N, C-alpha and C positions, 0 to 999 in steps of 0.2 A: 280567153270566153271558155266556161265551163258545159258541157254538156248536160241534157238534159235529165235527171232520175227517173226512173218509170213508174217513182211511186211520187204522192204529194212528200213537196217539205213546206217551209213557211216562207220560202221567196219562189218558186215554181209549180210546175204541175201539167202532170203528162196526163190523157187516157189512154190506154189502147187495149184492143179487141182482143180478147183473149183467144187460146185456143189450144185443146189435146193433140192434136197431130204434131208431127215432126217440121222442123223448120231447118233453113240453114243460118236463119238471120241470126248475126253475133251479135249482143248489146255489148261493148266498151268503153269506157271513157280514159281521157290520157290529163294529166295534167303534169302541164308545163314550165321548168322554172324559164321564169321572165330574163334569158339574157341571152349574149350573143352566140355563146358557146351551143346552148342548147339547141337556137334556134337552126345552125346552121347544122348539127348535125342528123336534126330531122328533115333539112329541105332534101327534096326530092333530085337526086346526084347531084349533090355537093358538099364538097366539105369544106373546111374554111379560108383553102385558096382559091376555090372559085365561088365563096357567098357572096360578095360586093356584086352589086348591078350596077348603074350609071344613074338610076335616080338616088340609089341611096349616098352613094357616093359624093352626091350633090346634095342631097337633102344634111351631109354629114358637113358641106363646106360650109352651106348655112348657117347651119349651129354652131360653127369653129367664127365665123366671122360675125356673129352675133354677141357672142361670150367675150370675144375680142373688143367688140363695142363699146358692149357694157361693164370693161374691166372685173370677169369675173371671176378672173385666174387670179387676181391680188392677194396676194398670201400674209394674215394676220399675227399668227403661231405656229406655234406644234402642239396639237392635241395631247399630254402624255398620256394618255388612258382612254378604254372606251366607255359612253357612256348612255344608257339605253332606256325609254321611256318605260318599258313595262315590262321585264324580263327580268327585273330583281325588284323586291318590294321598296315600296317608296322609304325614300331614307339609307337604303342597305347600298356598302360598296359597288359601285358600278351604276347607281340610280343614276338619269340625268338631275334630278329634284332639288338635291343639296349641293350641289356645285351649282347649279341657278340662285342658290340662294345665298353663295359667296360670293357669285359675280353680283347680285343685286347687293348686295352690300358695300360689296369695294367701289361699284360705278355710280349707284344713284346715291349724287352727292349733292346738295346745292350750295354752293362754298359759304354763302351767307350764311347759313341755318347749319354750317356742318358737323357742330359742337351738340345740339341736339339730337336728342335719343330720335330714332325713328322706325317703324313698321313699314314694308313694302309689302305691297298684296300685288298678286297677281294669279292668270287663271290660267293652270298648267293647260287649257286647251290653246294658248296661247303657243306651243311647243309643239311641234308637228312631224320630226323625226327623234333621231339617233343623234350621236357627236361621237363619230369611230373617232379612233388613236390615229393621230397624221396630224398633216399637212388642214389648217383651219384658213379657207377661202370666205369672199367678197362672196362665191357663189354658195357655200356651209351655210352661211350665217340668212341665207335665206332657205337654206332647205329647214333646218334645223328651227327657227323665230324668224317667221314669213313677213307678222303683220309689224305693225307701224300702229302703236298704238301708245300714248303718250303717257305720261308722269301725271298725274293732279294730286294734291294732298288737302288735307285739313290743318290748322296749327293749333298747335298749344291742346292737342283733345286728351282728356281724363284718362290715364294707362289703363284707371279699373276697368274702364269702358271701351278704352282701345283692343285692348290685349283677346276680349271675346267676340271678335268682329267676326276670325277667322273661323273657331268652330262654327258660328251661324251658319257662314256662308257653306260649307263644308257640309251641312247637315242638307240642304234646298236642295232640291231635284238636279241632275247634272245639267246644263245649260247646252242645247243644241249648237254644233260645230258650224261657224262663218262657212261660207262663199271666199272663193280666190277667185280675183280677176286683176289684174295689173294696177289696177286703183291701188290696189291693198301693197306691194310694194314701193322700196325707195328707189327707184329707177322708171324712165319713160322704156317703150318698144321704141327700140332706134328705126325699125322697119314697119314701114307703113303695111305690107301686105299682109302682118302678123296680128294685125291691129283686130280683136273680135274673135279671134281662135286662139286664145288663153286663159279663157274665165273657164274657170272647172268645179262642181260639185267634191269638195277638199271629203275625202270618209278615213273611216279613222283607219290608223296603220295598221296592217293586217300582213303585209310580202305579200298577198292573194291576187297578187298577179300573172292569171295563168289564160293559157289559149287553149283550142281543142286541133287533135288533125287527123283524119278521115284515114284508116290501110287498106291499102286495100285485099280483099279476102280474107276482111276481118284481121289481118295477122295482126300482134300486137307487140312490138320492140320494148322490152324494158332492160336498160342500160344497170349494172350492179354493180354495186362497188362496198368493200368490206369496213372499207375506211369512211366513215358514215360522217359528214360534217352539219351542221348547225343549218336548221329554215323550216320553211312551213313544210307540214306535216296537215294533208286536208285530212277532213270526216265531212262523209258524203252516208248517203243512204245506204252505201255498199261497206260501208267497214270503216274505220283509221287507216291512212294512208298509203290503200291499197289500189288507189289509182293515182300516186305519184311518180312521173315519168323516173325521175332523179331522188332515192330515198334521203330521207334526212332526221337527226334525230331533231325533237320538237325544243324549239325554244323558247320558253317558259313563258307564263302570261300571268300576269299584277296588275291588281288592280290600282288606281291612285286616286288621292280626290281632286275634286275639284280646282283646289287653291292652294297656294304654297302664303306662307310670310316669311320676310328676313330682319333680322335684327341687326341693326347696329349706332356706334355711340353709343351704350348701354354704359352706365359708369361700370368702374372696373371692379369696384367692390363686391358685383353680385349683386347688388340690392336694384331693385326694381323704379324706372324714374316715378315719378307723379304726374308726369304728360307727355305726349310724344306726338312727333309729325306722322297723322298715320295717310302716310304716299297711295295711290292703286292705279291704275290704269284708267285711263278715262274708258275703257271698255267696258269695267264695272264699277264705278261713278254712280249708276242708279241701283246698284243693287246691294252698294256700300252705303248710301247713303238712307236705304230702307232698314236695312239691319240697326243703323247707327241708331234714328229712330225708333225699332223695338225695343233698344234697350233702353229707349228715355231719353238717348241726347235729345235736344230741341236743333239739330242743323236744316238746313236748307242748301237749293243751288250754290245760293249767296256768296255761302261760306268756302266753297271750292275754289281753289284756286290752282296753278302750274305748277308743279314743283320745277322744274326744269323746262327750259327750252320746247317746242313741242317738236324741234326738229331731233331732239334724243328720245327715242320710242324702243319700243319691246325688240329692233331690230338693227338698235345698235347698241345694248350693255355687254354683249356674248364678245363684238368685235373689241369694247376696246378694254375687258377684261383680257383676254388673250393678249394686247399691247402689253398689259401688267404683268401675268402673267404665263404665260405662255410662250416666251421668245428663246429659252435655249435648244439646241439645236439647229436654228434659222440657218440656210434655207434650206438645213436634210434634214427633215424633219423624217421619225422613224414610225413606217405606215404597222397599222396591225393588222389583227386575223378578220375583222368583221364580228358583226354580232350572233352574241353567240356561244365565242368563247372566252376562255375568263383569260383576258387580256385588259386586266388592271394594273399590273405593276408602271409607277407614275416614271 
């Protein structure tokens, strides 16, 4: 959590009486990295060997048992390099979205129409986290792409119309992010005591998981390191990075389009097809239909069908792709350094 600044911001404000007399009050704030090492370092009278508590160990045991019941550690493949949502420009090496275009083209296939050229549209908001070099598990499939949106389509759309849909979609204002709840996932919570506890508002990925701690006599101790690691750099009314407990080099941020498109089964001679199967998520079907209408096409809801069984969703295609392309080095996956590092070697 963040201490409230002394001046107004867009998120919080406080009015304090001013005084010209001397005061012993010292205002300070500290932004902590959200990890065990940081919490153990700052815990009163504790370093790591005394940090565990009986309640904390019980929570860990509960989480471990639940993960086992859900089979979340099932290994699908080894991710060969690190891919991020926003630390690279769209389409650049290390950006996750070109990988998704490849994965969609390779896995979203109706075998009865496999030879028909197809355009596959998804909203980039369906991706909720980065993909780090190393093991790709059932758990990771939900971390990266948690929603269960199915693939619908309109068959035999003139390519001259279909090729315009992506551009029109991306020219519209960005949609608000959806809420995440257990109903969005492809598993059921096995522990009844957890029901109703897993619903949360899913924010934009920001790594801004912060907490505050007060120190006696206003003394603030800051850990310094000459070898800075990539991470979150806080900006507030008092400066950039001046309140960070652990100093980092900032991870770059680049805006991304709201939607992306994958092409598959196009003519091998480089020409464009006359017609395509226009495939899209059921979540954006209404938007696609409105765009087609705006382009002069006469399609209605009656023209939309499911391209694949509804059991194959946005939570399915990365595991399917992992089984095709990420089988090298199993089960001993090489683990990358994490986000912000130049970790793009295959």
